[in-house]
BAFI-3210 file (N, C-alpha, C; in Angstrom, 3 decimals, decimal comma, padded with zeros to 6 digits):
// residues 135
n [1|2|3|4|5|6|7|8|9|10|11|12|13|14|15|16|17|18|19|20|21|22|23|24|25|26|27|28|29|30|31|32|33|34|35|36|37|38|39|40|41|42|43|44|45|46|47|48|49|50|51|52|53|54|55|56|57|58|59|60|61|62|63|64|65|66|67|68|69|70|71|72|73|74|75|76|77|78|79|80|81|82|83|84|85|86|87|88|89|90|91|92|93|94|95|96|97|98|99|100|101|102|103|104|105|106|107|108|109|110|111|112|113|114|115|116|117|118|119|120|121|122|123|124|125|126|127|128|129|130|131|132|133|134|135]
n.u [000,894|000,407|002,592|003,321|002,422|000,738|002,285|003,439|001,951|003,589|005,839|008,115|008,502|010,789|010,229|012,098|012,411|013,380|013,012|009,941|007,131|003,952|001,022|-002,117|-004,807|-007,666|-010,467|-009,063|-007,612|-004,524|-003,759|-004,425|-003,322|-002,927|-002,496|-000,867|000,555|001,294|003,877|005,141|003,341|003,692|006,481|006,502|004,569|006,131|008,298|007,036|006,002|008,549|009,602|007,557|007,892|006,598|004,830|001,469|-000,982|-001,767|-004,312|-004,862|-004,503|-002,257|000,738|002,199|005,251|006,524|009,399|010,915|013,391|014,933|016,596|015,484|013,298|009,926|008,446|006,195|004,502|002,859|-000,395|-001,269|000,705|000,825|-001,893|-001,558|000,517|-000,882|-003,222|-001,767|-000,558|-002,597|-005,466|-007,228|-010,712|-013,796|-017,515|-017,873|-015,638|-012,150|-009,120|-005,811|-004,354|-001,465|000,223|-001,602|-005,303|-006,947|-006,771|-008,053|-007,267|-004,903|-003,855|-002,083|000,036|002,937|004,946|007,992|009,865|013,171|016,326|018,409|020,714|019,420|016,151|014,279|012,459|011,414|009,413|008,391|006,669|004,670|003,297|000,599|-000,761|-004,150|-007,572]
n.v [-001,308|002,252|004,738|007,264|010,615|010,962|011,397|014,496|016,494|016,943|015,289|012,542|008,969|006,129|002,838|-000,104|-003,192|-006,602|-008,758|-009,803|-007,422|-007,623|-008,888|-007,929|-009,628|-011,818|-013,303|-014,970|-013,418|-011,695|-011,674|-014,201|-017,199|-019,179|-018,066|-017,544|-015,075|-014,367|-014,200|-012,201|-010,155|-010,053|-009,206|-006,656|-005,374|-005,466|-003,968|-001,515|-001,073|-000,904|001,458|003,301|003,579|003,667|005,672|007,009|005,921|007,671|010,068|011,667|012,483|010,560|010,008|007,462|006,257|003,745|001,866|-000,623|-003,209|-005,615|-008,265|-008,742|-006,657|-005,975|-004,569|-002,887|-002,074|-004,101|-003,699|-005,170|-005,377|-002,699|-002,641|-004,556|-003,390|-001,155|-002,144|-003,607|-001,602|-000,367|-000,733|-003,696|-004,281|-004,559|-005,038|-002,819|-001,751|-001,002|-002,581|-002,929|-000,747|000,506|002,584|004,158|004,507|003,460|002,385|004,169|006,622|007,203|009,249|009,828|008,147|006,152|004,117|002,474|000,365|-000,811|-002,089|-004,311|-005,969|-007,858|-008,896|-006,468|-003,805|-000,451|001,808|004,888|006,928|009,816|012,004|013,896|017,336|018,247|016,879]
n.w [-000,018|-000,669|000,966|000,531|-000,785|-003,898|-007,160|-008,564|-011,024|-014,184|-013,092|-013,925|-014,378|-015,182|-016,178|-016,315|-017,861|-018,204|-021,010|-022,820|-023,147|-021,242|-023,057|-024,198|-023,081|-023,521|-022,393|-020,305|-017,489|-017,121|-014,514|-013,644|-012,323|-014,062|-016,432|-019,471|-019,778|-017,294|-015,947|-017,399|-016,684|-013,973|-013,788|-014,837|-012,998|-010,729|-011,430|-011,625|-009,137|-007,611|-008,906|-008,260|-005,623|-002,920|-003,577|-003,884|-006,233|-009,325|-009,883|-012,139|-015,713|-017,744|-019,690|-021,724|-022,942|-024,746|-025,318|-027,063|-027,298|-029,390|-030,985|-033,408|-034,192|-034,380|-037,406|-037,392|-034,511|-032,373|-031,182|-029,086|-027,106|-026,162|-024,978|-023,037|-021,484|-020,507|-019,017|-017,146|-015,437|-014,221|-011,849|-010,924|-011,723|-010,318|-010,207|-008,353|-007,317|-007,180|-007,365|-006,145|-007,658|-009,316|-010,787|-011,858|-011,551|-013,528|-016,959|-018,702|-018,042|-019,623|-021,756|-023,670|-025,910|-026,881|-029,003|-029,555|-031,553|-031,342|-032,549|-030,808|-028,592|-026,831|-025,695|-024,307|-022,452|-021,943|-020,215|-020,165|-017,978|-017,854|-015,659|-016,029|-016,124|-015,004|-015,090]
ca.u [000,114|001,236|002,852|003,515|001,323|000,606|003,301|002,879|001,906|004,974|006,800|008,089|009,358|010,910|010,336|013,048|012,086|014,021|011,862|008,769|006,026|002,777|000,189|-003,453|-005,436|-009,040|-010,892|-008,400|-006,986|-003,116|-003,588|-004,741|-002,105|-002,674|-002,335|000,752|001,036|001,359|005,239|005,206|002,564|004,402|007,596|006,034|003,927|007,247|009,214|006,192|006,108|009,844|009,704|006,717|008,660|005,619|003,940|000,206|-001,222|-002,036|-005,629|-005,016|-004,124|-000,722|001,187|003,140|006,074|007,205|010,692|011,182|014,493|014,979|017,425|014,773|012,103|008,810|008,391|004,972|004,323|001,583|-001,212|-001,713|001,660|000,284|-003,061|-001,193|001,054|-001,931|-003,823|-000,931|-000,047|-003,672|-006,073|-008,092|-011,906|-014,971|-018,496|-018,082|-014,245|-010,916|-008,311|-004,499|-003,662|000,037|000,707|-002,881|-006,341|-007,705|-006,144|-008,851|-006,430|-003,797|-004,352|-001,013|000,827|003,592|005,603|009,061|010,785|014,588|017,209|019,245|021,077|018,594|014,839|013,877|011,816|011,350|008,268|008,373|005,355|004,652|002,123|000,013|-001,713|-005,539|-008,447]
ca.v [000,061|003,603|005,454|008,768|011,103|010,748|012,077|015,679|016,760|017,128|014,314|011,206|007,784|005,007|001,261|-000,933|-004,753|-007,474|-009,683|-009,187|-006,774|-008,316|-008,674|-007,795|-011,042|-011,918|-014,625|-015,394|-012,292|-011,811|-011,784|-015,618|-017,868|-020,028|-017,275|-017,572|-013,761|-013,982|-013,861|-010,784|-009,230|-009,745|-008,437|-005,245|-004,929|-005,467|-002,880|-000,368|-000,928|-000,345|002,808|004,078|003,619|003,917|006,755|006,601|006,048|008,965|010,256|012,596|011,900|010,083|009,551|006,390|006,011|002,346|001,567|-002,049|-003,704|-007,077|-008,521|-008,653|-005,982|-005,795|-003,187|-002,336|-002,347|-004,700|-002,911|-006,089|-004,981|-001,420|-002,858|-005,269|-002,593|-000,312|-002,935|-004,048|-000,613|000,037|-001,777|-004,699|-003,840|-005,488|-004,021|-001,763|-001,548|-001,186|-003,430|-002,980|000,186|000,835|003,814|004,933|003,629|002,911|002,803|005,302|007,824|007,244|010,324|009,861|006,729|005,991|002,882|002,551|-000,801|-000,589|-003,308|-004,503|-007,390|-008,629|-008,308|-005,722|-002,781|000,674|002,554|006,318|007,419|011,141|012,265|015,246|018,134|018,201|015,926]
ca.w [000,011|-000,727|002,167|000,348|-001,665|-005,397|-008,063|-008,900|-012,383|-014,489|-012,748|-014,763|-014,000|-015,981|-015,734|-017,255|-017,701|-019,165|-021,575|-023,615|-022,374|-021,422|-024,158|-023,842|-023,032|-023,566|-021,819|-019,047|-017,028|-016,945|-013,083|-013,348|-012,124|-015,223|-017,664|-020,089|-019,717|-015,813|-015,744|-017,914|-016,030|-012,623|-014,035|-015,126|-011,824|-009,710|-011,653|-011,443|-007,467|-007,278|-009,410|-007,507|-004,189|-002,064|-004,075|-004,188|-007,636|-009,896|-010,323|-013,407|-016,887|-017,866|-020,996|-021,655|-023,959|-024,555|-026,007|-027,119|-027,955|-029,580|-032,090|-034,775|-033,716|-035,315|-038,127|-036,775|-033,069|-032,075|-030,182|-027,842|-026,164|-025,567|-024,179|-021,833|-020,450|-019,916|-018,188|-015,899|-014,566|-013,443|-010,987|-011,376|-011,662|-010,041|-010,534|-007,519|-006,596|-007,942|-006,475|-006,154|-008,618|-008,984|-011,299|-011,973|-011,283|-014,754|-018,268|-019,231|-017,779|-020,419|-022,550|-024,676|-025,753|-028,118|-028,976|-030,539|-031,518|-031,941|-032,492|-029,724|-028,510|-026,036|-025,658|-023,088|-022,760|-020,924|-020,305|-019,397|-017,598|-017,477|-014,980|-016,859|-015,369|-015,545|-014,444]
c.u [000,861|001,261|003,247|002,549|001,727|001,825|002,551|002,772|003,214|006,060|006,969|008,828|009,530|010,932|011,176|012,800|012,814|012,838|010,837|007,851|004,789|001,890|-001,264|-003,970|-006,930|-009,529|-010,277|-007,351|-005,316|-002,926|-003,911|-003,567|-001,800|-002,559|-000,926|001,335|001,442|002,843|005,551|004,474|003,261|005,584|007,438|005,485|005,232|008,177|008,403|006,125|007,172|009,883|008,874|007,251|007,727|004,596|002,547|-000,137|-001,884|-003,504|-005,881|-004,562|-002,546|-000,498|002,177|003,941|006,842|008,260|010,897|012,306|014,400|015,925|016,687|013,583|011,094|008,776|007,261|004,700|002,988|000,865|-001,568|-000,616|001,107|-000,923|-002,653|-000,453|-000,033|-002,616|-002,889|-000,567|-001,401|-004,180|-006,868|-009,617|-012,876|-016,195|-018,524|-016,827|-013,214|-009,838|-006,840|-004,049|-002,207|000,357|-000,546|-003,918|-006,883|-006,926|-006,839|-008,123|-005,307|-004,260|-003,162|-000,312|001,502|004,445|006,857|009,749|012,107|015,270|018,119|019,629|020,226|017,189|014,544|013,062|011,777|010,048|008,515|006,869|005,462|003,216|001,710|-000,676|-003,254|-006,244|-008,916]
c.v [001,293|004,085|006,943|009,298|010,897|011,697|013,425|015,732|017,273|016,025|013,216|010,091|006,854|003,704|000,680|-002,439|-005,518|-008,419|-009,020|-008,485|-007,727|-007,906|-008,741|-009,168|-010,948|-013,290|-014,997|-014,142|-012,712|-012,108|-013,400|-016,313|-018,961|-019,329|-017,338|-016,326|-013,451|-013,492|-012,520|-009,739|-009,006|-008,887|-006,980|-004,534|-004,709|-004,235|-001,506|-000,181|-000,443|001,074|003,848|004,535|004,290|005,152|006,184|006,715|007,417|009,090|011,051|011,749|011,492|009,890|008,618|006,391|004,575|002,295|000,121|-002,421|-005,131|-007,103|-008,260|-007,995|-005,962|-004,525|-002,353|-002,822|-003,002|-004,156|-003,862|-005,746|-003,774|-001,788|-003,635|-004,475|-001,594|-000,926|-003,425|-002,954|000,071|-000,995|-002,687|-004,162|-004,809|-004,557|-002,706|-001,305|-001,491|-001,676|-003,374|-002,219|000,193|002,254|004,590|003,980|002,892|003,258|003,934|006,593|008,025|008,016|010,506|008,665|006,653|004,633|002,861|001,228|-000,398|-002,030|-003,057|-005,892|-008,400|-008,075|-007,805|-004,431|-001,679|001,339|003,920|006,632|008,953|011,338|013,860|015,950|017,965|016,893|014,878]
c.w [-000,098|000,656|001,875|-000,648|-003,215|-006,042|-008,319|-010,404|-013,064|-014,288|-013,811|-013,991|-015,222|-015,582|-016,762|-016,813|-018,760|-019,747|-022,480|-022,644|-022,247|-022,514|-023,469|-023,939|-023,100|-023,032|-020,463|-018,752|-016,887|-015,509|-012,597|-013,356|-013,411|-016,515|-018,256|-020,009|-018,323|-015,453|-016,172|-017,194|-014,616|-012,681|-014,025|-013,761|-010,780|-010,113|-011,492|-009,986|-007,081|-007,683|-008,613|-006,053|-003,182|-002,223|-004,149|-005,798|-008,127|-010,275|-011,704|-014,719|-016,943|-019,351|-020,721|-022,781|-023,782|-025,734|-025,909|-027,884|-028,197|-030,761|-033,277|-034,279|-034,828|-035,981|-037,708|-035,524|-032,991|-030,945|-028,941|-026,779|-025,332|-024,598|-022,991|-020,935|-019,775|-018,780|-016,987|-014,988|-013,768|-012,397|-011,651|-010,850|-011,252|-010,362|-009,563|-006,769|-007,737|-006,972|-006,898|-007,385|-008,253|-009,456|-011,445|-011,796|-012,465|-015,966|-019,099|-019,033|-018,674|-021,600|-023,775|-024,592|-027,149|-027,960|-029,968|-030,520|-032,040|-031,918|-031,481|-029,404|-027,751|-025,951|-024,365|-023,511|-021,586|-021,293|-019,440|-019,358|-017,168|-016,941|-015,463|-015,788|-015,974|-014,857|-015,578]
res [m|p|t|r|p|a|p|s|p|g|e|r|l|t|l|s|v|a|g|e|p|p|e|k|t|f|g|r|s|m|r|n|t|r|s|p|q|r|g|r|f|l|a|l|r|e|a|a|i|a|a|m|a|g|l|k|w|y|d|g|p|v|a|l|a|l|t|y|w|a|p|d|p|p|g|v|f|d|h|h|f|l|g|g|v|m|d|t|l|g|g|s|h|g|p|t|f|i|y|l|p|i|v|y|l|d|d|c|q|v|s|g|i|s|a|r|p|l|q|g|p|t|v|r|y|e|i|e|v|e|f|m|p|g|e]
***
């Protein structure tokens, strides 16, 4: 649970993770222990928890910039990576509650997103989160 106030508008943080980003799933949540995306989901969640360092999740708009390195990166970036990243950084939703948000409450707060695949010796990625002003 957070022990410090939320980031201020204009602040940024960078999440660095080895391996592939989580991909958007349908039918079985990435949070499910039997999901093939579970390891990717947990790696990003752990990186986000460490980067937030006790900060409360942000209530306003955010921008996300994903940079992905691989020996043979895709020419066109798959939107399933972007959806998986956005789902992972927010909370889990029930009909009347939001459970365990990290960076923001809901991916509807993402008001800007970009993705850039680059060639590199190993598969890894970084996500820069910008906490934007506004409601």
